[in-house]
C-alpha positions as CSV (number, residue, x, y, z in Angstrom):
1,M,-0.8,-13.8,-4.9
2,E,-3.8,-15.9,-5.0
3,G,-7.5,-14.5,-5.9
4,K,-8.6,-11.6,-8.0
5,T,-6.8,-8.3,-8.2
6,H,-8.9,-5.2,-7.8
7,I,-6.2,-2.5,-8.2
8,S,-3.3,-2.9,-10.4
9,V,-0.5,-0.7,-10.4
10,R,2.0,-0.4,-13.0
11,D,5.3,1.5,-13.4
12,L,3.8,4.2,-11.1
13,S,6.0,7.4,-10.4
14,V,5.3,10.3,-8.4
15,F,6.8,13.8,-8.3
16,Y,6.2,16.5,-6.2
17,G,8.2,19.5,-8.0
18,G,11.4,18.1,-8.8
19,A,11.5,15.4,-5.9
20,R,10.6,11.9,-7.0
21,V,8.6,10.4,-4.4
22,L,7.5,7.0,-5.5
23,N,9.9,5.2,-8.3
24,N,8.3,2.6,-10.6
25,I,6.0,0.9,-8.3
26,S,4.4,-2.0,-9.9
27,I,2.1,-4.1,-7.5
28,N,-1.4,-5.6,-7.6
29,I,-4.1,-5.1,-4.8
30,P,-6.2,-8.1,-3.7
31,D,-10.0,-7.9,-4.1
32,K,-11.8,-8.3,-0.6
33,K,-8.5,-8.7,1.5
34,L,-6.9,-6.1,3.9
35,T,-3.6,-4.8,2.4
36,A,-1.5,-3.0,4.8
37,I,1.4,-0.5,3.3
38,I,4.2,-0.3,5.6
39,G,7.7,1.4,6.0
40,P,9.4,4.5,7.8
41,S,8.1,7.9,7.7
42,G,8.7,9.6,4.5
43,C,9.0,6.6,2.3
44,G,5.8,7.1,-0.1
45,K,3.1,5.3,1.8
46,T,0.5,8.0,1.8
47,T,1.3,9.1,-1.7
48,L,0.7,5.5,-2.8
49,L,-2.5,5.3,-1.0
50,K,-3.7,8.6,-2.3
51,S,-2.8,7.7,-5.8
52,F,-5.6,5.1,-5.8
53,N,-8.5,7.8,-5.6
54,R,-6.2,10.6,-7.3
55,I,-6.7,12.7,-4.0
56,I,-3.0,13.6,-4.8
57,D,-4.2,15.6,-7.8
58,L,-5.3,18.4,-5.3
59,Q,-1.8,19.2,-4.2
60,D,0.2,21.5,-6.6
61,G,3.1,20.5,-8.4
62,V,2.3,16.9,-8.5
63,R,3.3,14.8,-11.5
64,V,2.3,11.1,-12.1
65,S,3.6,9.0,-14.7
66,G,2.5,5.2,-15.2
67,Q,-1.0,3.4,-14.6
68,V,-3.4,2.6,-11.9
69,L,-6.1,0.3,-13.0
70,V,-9.0,0.1,-10.8
71,D,-11.5,-2.9,-12.1
72,G,-9.4,-2.8,-15.2
73,E,-9.9,0.9,-16.0
74,D,-6.9,3.3,-15.9
75,I,-7.9,6.0,-13.5
76,Y,-5.1,8.2,-14.9
77,D,-6.5,8.3,-18.5
78,P,-7.7,12.0,-19.3
79,K,-11.4,10.5,-20.0
80,V,-11.9,9.2,-16.6
81,E,-14.5,11.1,-14.7
82,V,-12.9,11.8,-11.2
83,T,-15.9,12.2,-9.1
84,H,-17.1,8.7,-10.4
85,L,-13.8,7.4,-9.5
86,R,-13.9,8.7,-5.8
87,K,-17.3,7.2,-5.0
88,K,-15.6,3.9,-5.4
89,M,-13.2,4.8,-2.7
90,G,-14.0,5.4,0.7
91,L,-11.1,7.2,2.6
92,L,-10.2,7.6,6.4
93,L,-7.5,9.9,7.2
94,Q,-5.3,10.2,10.4
95,R,-7.7,12.5,12.5
96,P,-11.4,12.3,11.7
97,Q,-12.8,15.0,9.2
98,I,-16.5,15.6,10.2
99,L,-18.6,18.0,8.4
100,P,-20.1,20.9,10.5
101,M,-23.6,19.6,10.7
102,S,-25.4,16.6,12.5
103,I,-24.6,12.9,12.8
104,Y,-27.6,12.1,10.5
105,E,-26.6,14.7,7.8
106,N,-23.0,13.6,7.9
107,V,-24.0,10.0,6.8
108,V,-26.4,11.2,4.2
109,Y,-24.2,13.8,2.9
110,G,-22.6,11.8,0.0
111,P,-26.1,10.0,-1.1
112,R,-27.7,13.5,-1.5
113,I,-24.7,14.6,-3.6
114,H,-25.4,11.6,-5.7
115,G,-29.1,12.4,-5.9
116,V,-30.8,10.6,-3.2
117,K,-33.7,12.6,-2.1
118,D,-36.1,9.9,-0.7
119,K,-36.2,10.4,3.2
120,K,-37.4,6.6,4.1
121,K,-34.1,5.5,1.9
122,L,-31.9,8.2,3.5
123,D,-33.1,7.0,7.0
124,G,-32.1,3.3,6.1
125,T,-29.0,4.4,4.9
126,V,-28.2,6.4,8.2
127,Q,-29.4,3.1,10.4
128,C,-27.3,0.7,8.2
129,Y,-24.1,2.1,8.1
130,L,-24.1,3.6,11.6
131,K,-24.7,-0.1,12.6
132,V,-22.1,-1.5,10.5
133,S,-19.5,1.2,11.8
134,G,-20.5,0.1,15.3
135,L,-22.1,3.5,16.2
136,W,-25.8,2.9,15.9
137,N,-26.6,2.1,19.6
138,E,-24.3,4.8,20.6
139,V,-26.1,7.8,18.6
140,K,-29.6,6.4,17.7
141,D,-31.2,9.0,20.2
142,R,-29.6,11.9,19.2
143,L,-29.1,11.5,15.4
144,H,-29.7,15.4,14.9
145,S,-27.5,16.7,17.4
146,P,-23.9,18.0,16.1
147,A,-21.3,15.7,15.1
148,S,-18.6,17.8,16.7
149,R,-20.1,16.5,20.2
150,L,-18.8,13.0,19.2
151,S,-15.6,11.7,21.0
152,I,-12.6,11.7,18.5
153,G,-13.1,7.6,18.3
154,Q,-16.9,8.1,17.7
155,Q,-16.0,10.7,14.9
156,Q,-13.6,8.3,13.1
157,R,-16.3,5.6,13.2
158,L,-18.7,8.3,11.8
159,C,-16.5,9.1,9.2
160,L,-16.3,5.3,8.1
161,A,-20.3,5.4,8.1
162,R,-20.2,8.3,5.9
163,G,-17.8,6.7,3.5
164,L,-19.7,3.4,3.3
165,A,-23.0,5.4,2.7
166,V,-21.9,6.1,-1.1
167,E,-21.5,2.3,-1.4
168,P,-17.8,2.2,-2.7
169,E,-15.8,-0.8,-3.7
170,V,-12.5,0.3,-1.7
171,I,-12.0,1.6,1.8
172,L,-8.7,3.5,2.1
173,G,-7.4,4.2,5.7
174,D,-4.2,6.7,6.2
175,E,-3.1,5.6,9.7
176,P,-6.9,5.7,10.8
177,T,-6.3,4.7,14.1
178,S,-3.2,6.7,15.1
179,A,-4.9,9.5,17.0
180,L,-7.4,7.4,18.8
181,D,-7.2,5.8,22.3
182,P,-6.9,2.1,22.3
183,I,-10.3,1.0,22.8
184,S,-11.4,3.4,20.0
185,A,-8.6,2.1,17.8
186,E,-9.7,-1.5,18.6
187,R,-13.4,-0.8,17.6
188,I,-12.0,0.4,14.2
189,E,-9.9,-2.4,13.9
190,Q,-12.8,-4.6,14.5
191,R,-14.8,-2.9,11.9
192,F,-12.0,-3.4,9.2
193,L,-11.9,-6.9,9.9
194,E,-15.5,-7.4,9.4
195,L,-15.6,-5.1,6.2
196,K,-12.7,-6.8,4.6
197,S,-14.8,-9.8,3.3
198,Q,-17.1,-7.1,1.6
199,Y,-14.6,-4.5,0.3
200,T,-11.1,-4.2,-0.4
201,V,-9.4,-2.5,2.2
202,V,-5.9,-0.6,2.0
203,L,-4.4,0.7,5.0
204,V,-1.2,2.9,5.6
205,T,0.3,2.0,9.1
206,H,3.3,2.7,11.1
207,N,2.1,0.0,13.5
208,L,3.4,-3.5,12.9
209,R,1.6,-5.0,15.5
210,Q,-1.6,-3.5,13.8
211,A,-0.3,-5.0,10.3
212,K,0.2,-8.4,12.1
213,R,-3.4,-8.4,13.7
214,L,-5.2,-7.2,10.3
215,A,-3.5,-7.9,7.2
216,D,-3.8,-10.4,4.5
217,Y,-1.3,-8.9,2.3
218,V,1.7,-6.5,2.9
219,I,3.5,-3.8,0.9
220,F,7.0,-2.6,2.3
221,L,8.2,0.6,0.9
222,Y,11.7,2.3,1.5
223,L,12.5,5.8,0.1
224,G,10.1,5.5,-2.6
225,D,11.2,2.1,-3.7
226,L,9.1,-1.1,-3.5
227,I,11.2,-3.5,-1.7
228,E,8.9,-6.3,-0.7
229,H,5.4,-7.4,-1.0
230,G,3.5,-10.7,-0.5
231,T,1.1,-12.4,2.1
232,A,1.4,-11.1,5.5
233,D,2.7,-14.2,7.0
234,Q,5.6,-14.2,4.5
235,V,6.4,-10.5,4.6
236,L,6.4,-10.2,8.5
237,K,7.6,-13.6,9.7
238,N,9.8,-14.6,6.8
239,P,11.0,-11.5,4.8
240,R,13.2,-12.3,1.7
241,Y,15.0,-8.8,1.8
242,L,17.7,-7.4,4.6
243,K,15.5,-3.9,4.7
244,T,12.3,-5.7,5.4
245,E,14.1,-7.7,7.8
246,S,15.8,-4.8,9.5
247,Y,12.6,-2.7,9.4
248,I,10.4,-5.5,11.1
249,N,13.4,-6.0,13.7
250,G,13.4,-2.4,14.5
251,E,16.7,-2.0,13.6
252,F,18.3,0.9,11.7
253,I,18.0,0.4,7.9
254,E,21.6,0.9,6.1
255,E,22.4,0.9,2.5
256,P,24.9,-2.3,1.8
257,E,28.3,-1.1,0.8
258,I,28.9,-2.3,-2.7
259,H,31.9,-3.9,-3.5
260,R,31.5,-4.7,-7.2
261,E,29.2,-3.9,-10.1
262,L,28.1,-6.0,-12.9
263,N,25.8,-4.6,-15.8
264,L,24.3,-7.2,-17.8
265,K,21.9,-5.2,-20.0
266,G,22.3,-6.1,-23.5
267,T,23.8,-9.7,-22.4
268,A,22.5,-12.8,-23.4
269,C,20.7,-14.8,-20.5
270,S,23.1,-17.9,-21.3
271,D,25.8,-15.6,-20.4
272,Y,24.5,-14.1,-17.2
273,F,25.9,-16.6,-14.9
274,E,29.2,-17.2,-16.4
275,R,29.9,-13.4,-15.9
276,A,28.6,-13.3,-12.5
277,K,30.6,-16.2,-11.6
278,H,33.8,-14.4,-12.6
279,T,32.7,-11.4,-10.7
280,L,32.1,-13.1,-7.5
281,E,35.5,-14.8,-7.7
282,K,36.9,-11.3,-7.2
283,I,35.3,-10.6,-4.0
284,A,35.5,-12.1,-0.5
285,H,32.7,-13.8,1.5
286,S,30.1,-11.5,2.7
287,Q,30.8,-8.8,0.2
288,V,28.3,-7.1,-2.0
289,L,28.0,-7.5,-5.8
290,K,25.3,-5.1,-7.8
291,V,23.8,-6.4,-10.9
292,V,21.8,-4.6,-13.2
293,V,19.5,-7.0,-15.7
294,E,16.7,-6.4,-18.2
295,H,13.1,-7.3,-17.6
296,E,11.5,-8.7,-14.7
297,Q,11.4,-12.5,-15.7
298,N,15.4,-12.3,-16.1
299,A,15.7,-10.7,-12.5
300,H,13.6,-13.5,-10.7
301,E,15.6,-16.1,-12.8
302,F,18.8,-14.7,-11.7
303,E,17.8,-14.2,-8.2
304,K,16.5,-17.9,-8.0
305,T,19.8,-19.1,-9.0
306,M,21.9,-16.9,-6.7
307,I,19.7,-18.4,-4.0
308,H,20.0,-21.9,-5.0
309,K,24.0,-21.5,-5.2
310,G,24.1,-20.4,-1.5
311,H,24.3,-16.6,-2.1
312,R,22.1,-14.3,0.1
313,V,20.0,-11.8,-2.3
314,L,19.9,-8.5,-0.1
315,E,17.6,-6.7,-2.4
316,V,15.7,-6.5,-5.8
317,K,14.2,-3.5,-7.2
318,R,12.8,-1.9,-10.3
319,I,15.0,1.2,-11.2
320,N,12.8,1.9,-14.3
321,K,10.3,0.5,-16.7
322,T,12.7,-2.3,-18.1
323,D,15.5,-2.7,-15.7
324,W,16.2,-4.2,-12.4
325,E,18.9,-3.9,-9.7
326,M,19.9,-6.8,-7.3
327,L,22.2,-6.9,-4.4
328,I,24.1,-10.3,-4.1
329,Q,26.0,-11.0,-0.9
330,K,28.6,-13.5,-1.5
331,Q,27.9,-16.5,1.1
332,N,30.2,-19.1,0.2
333,N,33.5,-19.7,-1.7
334,V,32.1,-22.2,-4.4
335,Y,32.0,-20.1,-7.7
336,T,30.6,-22.7,-9.8
337,I,27.1,-21.1,-11.0
């Protein structure tokens, strides 16, 4: 990934009670780009998103391990001031969460909390961010009317203006257009396209067409595992792994049948390929070998060699802080590695 990293996730696992929802996620979120988190329902997309501003702290029974670094600061460090952190993050949920007050007061709510009292400055804030959110011309003559009278699409743009009014660095969206009609959704999408040059934008979406329209970078999660990540073109048009390909093509995601297993932990790297050769000789064409190795660099080197030798790598994932698991599908009858 080119460019500056804004959010860096390292070995992140999240548990709800005894259930593990995210499994050792390590990923870098690029600065001033739009990143889409995709995957089927229940795969951990919203949990990952809400780990970036620690909103998951508000749920009972949540336990987090690992690190999330925002501008190099570990936000799960006990010394971190959470209110300061959340000021950096604007959050849009599936349905707009307007406050029971006027349009004007919704926008200035955050600045008032953070100590802004000057009316001229507050007036300027309202005009500025209602324009940025594409709402100003529709509401400028009724700023002091209840926000509840707005349409749901207008309410979502008002929530965007309210989030931007505290001058965050990051905009987080949890399916922010899923409850909107197509025209309102298009307006929100257009705002995101305009804003991503100034903010880091991270969206959870079930809509692959939306991801294709908006995303610079894509993260694919499945059952709490990070399956694939990369530029939108690479992940959405030329996915590396079978589960990603199946999801993008709208196909049922099946766990491949494992025919042999090979644990290379504690083995010298120079012996990896000889041992793999002997194991591959014992399985038929198209059958699957599961390999476990230590350390990310070893995993990537092993993957490159398997591909070079004509085999298909179905999946590569981290299974704990040090170990990686790969599924290799035998694609030829040449056993020399």
